[in-house]
Every structure is written in structure tokens, then in C-alpha cells.
matplotlib code that plots the C-alpha trace (Angstrom):
import matplotlib.pyplot as plt

x = [95.7, 98.3, 98.4, 100.5, 98.9, 101.0, 102.3, 102.0, 105.1, 104.6, 107.2, 107.6, 107.9, 110.4, 109.1, 110.8, 109.3, 110.8, 109.5, 111.6, 114.7, 113.5, 112.0, 108.6, 107.4, 104.6, 106.5, 106.5, 108.3, 107.7, 109.6, 110.7, 114.4, 116.6, 118.1, 114.6, 113.9, 117.1, 116.4, 112.9, 114.0, 116.9, 114.6, 112.2, 115.1, 116.3, 112.9, 111.2, 114.0, 116.4, 119.2, 121.7, 123.6, 122.6, 125.1, 126.6, 125.1, 121.6, 122.1, 123.0, 120.1, 117.7, 119.2, 118.6, 115.1, 113.9, 111.3, 109.8, 106.0, 103.4, 101.8, 102.4]
y = [68.6, 68.2, 64.6, 65.6, 67.8, 70.8, 70.5, 73.5, 74.6, 75.8, 78.0, 78.0, 81.3, 82.1, 83.4, 85.0, 86.7, 88.8, 86.2, 83.6, 85.4, 86.1, 89.6, 90.4, 91.8, 90.6, 91.5, 88.8, 89.1, 86.8, 86.8, 84.5, 84.7, 84.9, 88.1, 89.8, 88.5, 90.2, 93.5, 93.8, 92.6, 95.1, 97.9, 96.8, 96.5, 100.0, 101.8, 99.9, 98.5, 101.4, 99.1, 100.8, 97.5, 93.8, 92.0, 88.9, 86.6, 88.0, 87.6, 84.0, 83.4, 84.9, 83.0, 79.7, 80.7, 81.3, 78.7, 77.7, 78.0, 77.3, 80.7, 83.6]
z = [64.7, 67.4, 68.8, 71.7, 74.3, 75.2, 78.7, 80.9, 82.6, 86.1, 87.4, 91.2, 93.0, 95.7, 99.1, 102.1, 105.1, 107.9, 110.3, 108.6, 109.7, 113.2, 112.9, 114.4, 111.1, 108.7, 105.5, 102.9, 99.5, 96.5, 93.2, 90.5, 91.3, 94.4, 93.0, 92.9, 96.4, 97.8, 95.9, 97.4, 100.8, 100.9, 100.0, 102.8, 105.3, 104.4, 104.6, 107.4, 109.6, 109.0, 107.9, 105.7, 105.2, 105.5, 107.7, 106.1, 108.8, 108.1, 104.4, 104.8, 107.2, 104.7, 101.8, 103.6, 104.6, 101.0, 100.0, 96.7, 96.6, 94.0, 94.5, 96.8]

ax = plt.figure().add_subplot(projection="3d")
ax.plot(x, y, z, "-o")
ax.set_aspect("equal")
plt.show()
């Protein structure tokens, strides 16, 4: 018998939306890591917004707009 209850570890997710960076787009991406966020966001930017490259200013704006959420 375990006298100490097992603590559940809740891992926050990261969230970014196009609207967070000033675009009139409803796209929202959630992932466990910032790297995953940027991979998914870059794919979206390429396919939907026809962006072959992400300008450094937009990358920095997106990076500062990433929020941690309990659930996405």
C-alpha cells in the first residue's frame, strides 16, 4: 500500500493563433513545444498565406505571442 498519493503532472500546452500576430485568420495551433508550434505554423503560413519565408520580425512577434494553456 502506497501511503503517498501519486501526484499527477499536468503539462501545459503552447498555443498560437494567426490573430495573435495580426492576421485576419482563424488558424490556431497547439503543441507541447515551441519547436512544434513553429513547424506547424510555418506549414500553415506556406500553404494558406503563400509565405515561402517567415520574416524575422514576424517570427519574433509570433514567439512573443505564444501562450501556455491548460488545454487547447
